[in-house]
C-alpha positions in Angstrom: 42.5 40.9 -14.8 41.6 43.9 -16.8 42.0 47.1 -14.9 44.6 47.8 -12.3 42.9 50.3 -10.1 42.4 49.6 -6.4 40.0 46.7 -6.8 41.9 45.1 -9.7 45.1 45.0 -7.7 43.2 43.5 -4.8 41.8 40.8 -7.0 45.2 40.0 -8.4 46.7 39.8 -4.9 43.9 37.5 -3.8 44.3 35.2 -6.8 48.0 35.0 -6.3 47.6 34.3 -2.6 45.4 31.4 -3.5 48.1 30.1 -5.8 46.5 31.2 -9.1 48.4 32.2 -12.2 47.3 35.8 -12.9 47.9 38.0 -16.0 47.0 41.6 -15.7 46.5 44.5 -18.1 45.4 48.1 -17.9 45.1 50.6 -20.8 47.0 53.2 -18.7 50.8 52.5 -18.7 51.1 54.1 -15.3 48.5 51.8 -13.9 50.3 48.8 -15.4 53.3 49.7 -13.4 51.3 49.1 -10.2 51.4 45.3 -10.8 54.6 43.2 -10.5 54.1 41.5 -13.8 51.7 43.3 -16.1 51.0 42.3 -19.8 51.8 44.9 -22.4 48.6 44.3 -24.4 45.1 43.1 -23.8 45.6 40.3 -26.3 48.6 39.1 -24.4 46.6 39.1 -21.1 43.8 37.1 -22.7 45.8 34.5 -24.5 45.5 31.2 -22.6 43.2 32.7 -20.0 40.6 30.5 -18.3 38.4 33.5 -17.4 38.4 37.3 -17.2 38.0 39.6 -14.2 36.9 43.1 -15.4 37.8 45.9 -12.9 37.4 49.0 -15.1 34.9 51.8 -14.9 31.3 50.6 -15.5 30.9 52.3 -18.8 33.6 50.0 -20.3 32.3 46.7 -18.8 30.2 45.8 -21.9 33.1 46.4 -24.4 35.6 44.3 -22.4 32.9 41.6 -21.8 32.3 41.4 -25.5 36.0 40.8 -26.1 36.0 38.0 -23.5 32.8 36.5 -25.0 34.4 36.5 -28.5 37.0 34.1 -26.9 34.3 32.1 -25.0 35.8 33.1 -21.7 33.7 33.3 -18.5 33.6 36.8 -16.9 33.5 38.2 -13.4 32.6 41.9 -13.6 33.0 44.4 -10.8 29.8 46.1 -9.8 27.8 47.7 -11.1 27.4 45.4 -14.0 27.0 48.3 -16.4 26.3 52.0 -16.4 22.7 51.5 -17.8 20.0 49.0 -17.9 20.4 48.7 -21.7 24.1 47.9 -21.4 23.5 45.4 -18.7 20.9 43.6 -20.9 23.4 43.6 -23.8 26.0 42.1 -21.5 23.7 39.3 -20.3 22.6 38.6 -23.9 26.2 38.4 -25.1 27.1 36.0 -22.3 24.1 33.8 -23.2 25.0 33.8 -26.9 28.6 32.9 -26.1 27.4 30.2 -23.6 29.6 31.5 -20.8 28.8 32.5 -17.2 28.9 36.0 -15.9 29.4 36.7 -12.2 29.0 40.1 -10.6 31.4 40.7 -7.8 29.2 40.8 -4.7 31.5 39.4 -1.9 29.4 40.4 1.0 27.4 37.2 0.6 30.6 35.4 1.7 31.3 37.5 4.8 31.0 35.2 7.9 28.7 37.5 9.9 26.2 37.7 6.9 26.5 34.0 6.3 25.5 33.5 9.9 22.5 35.8 9.6 21.5 34.0 6.4 21.7 30.7 8.3 19.5 32.0 11.1 16.9 33.3 8.7 16.9 30.1 6.6 16.4 28.0 9.8 13.6 30.2 10.9 15.4 31.1 14.2 14.8 34.8 13.7 11.2 34.7 12.6 9.5 36.2 9.6 11.2 39.3 8.3 8.6 42.1 7.9 11.0 44.9 7.2 14.8 45.5 6.8 16.9 48.6 6.8 20.5 49.2 5.9 22.6 52.3 5.9 25.4 52.3 3.4 27.8 55.1 2.5 31.4 56.2 2.6 33.5 59.2 3.0 34.8 59.8 -0.5 38.2 61.3 0.5 38.8 58.6 3.2 37.6 55.4 1.6 38.3 56.2 -2.0 41.2 58.7 -2.1 42.3 57.6 -5.5 38.9 58.7 -6.9 38.5 61.8 -4.7 41.6 63.5 -6.2 40.6 62.8 -9.8 38.0 65.2 -11.3 37.5 62.7 -14.2 36.7 59.7 -11.9 33.7 57.7 -13.1 32.4 57.8 -9.5 31.5 61.4 -10.0 29.4 60.7 -13.1 26.2 58.6 -12.9 26.2 58.3 -16.8 29.5 56.4 -16.5 28.2 54.1 -13.7 29.2 56.2 -10.7 27.0 57.6 -7.9 25.8 55.9 -4.8 22.9 53.8 -6.2 25.3 51.9 -8.6 28.6 52.0 -6.8 27.1 51.2 -3.4 24.8 48.4 -4.7 26.3 45.9 -2.3 23.6 46.7 0.3 20.8 46.1 -2.3 22.3 42.8 -3.2 22.8 41.5 0.3 19.3 42.6 1.4 17.7 40.8 -1.6 19.8 37.7 -0.7 18.9 37.8 3.0 15.2 38.9 2.7 13.9 38.2 -0.8 12.3 40.4 -3.3 12.4 44.1 -2.4 8.8 45.5 -2.5 9.4 49.1 -1.4 12.3 51.5 -1.2 12.8 54.9 0.3 16.0 56.9 0.7 17.6 60.2 1.6 20.6 61.8 0.1 22.9 64.2 2.0 26.1 65.7 1.0 28.4 67.1 3.6 31.4 69.3 2.9 
């Protein structure tokens, strides 16, 4: 696991709970101290790996993916896949050239209530969907305090992959999964102090 922020630590804990052997690394020595057994270098973390989980800011996903691809390692990337469409395309091309799969971490598809809704839709028990609406957001200081207190957090910078559209893309993913191709989108943005 590359990146030991909140989500990287959760992935490590989940893999360990399932009995997996996990190696972790973060470029920040202080972040490495958050894990019980971090590697001292990226090379050490990747040696002997079966795959790589990238949990770093989005503007670094392509660079870390390229390192994994050079070792022919499958990659799971935290969302958003990249900070721009061009970087996302480069990442997908790199995976194809290396012949390895890439998975974007969208776990809502495995949440039992949504699995049940998907089952009802697939069985036709709900009827034809004409419209769907979702509301998605978070209180920055409450849900992501580790980012709220950092003025350099990538979440504050859309060019680095932050901002609601990229960071909160779970809703877009699960609506596409449940309902099919999105044909129209509208939205409103509000900031409250």
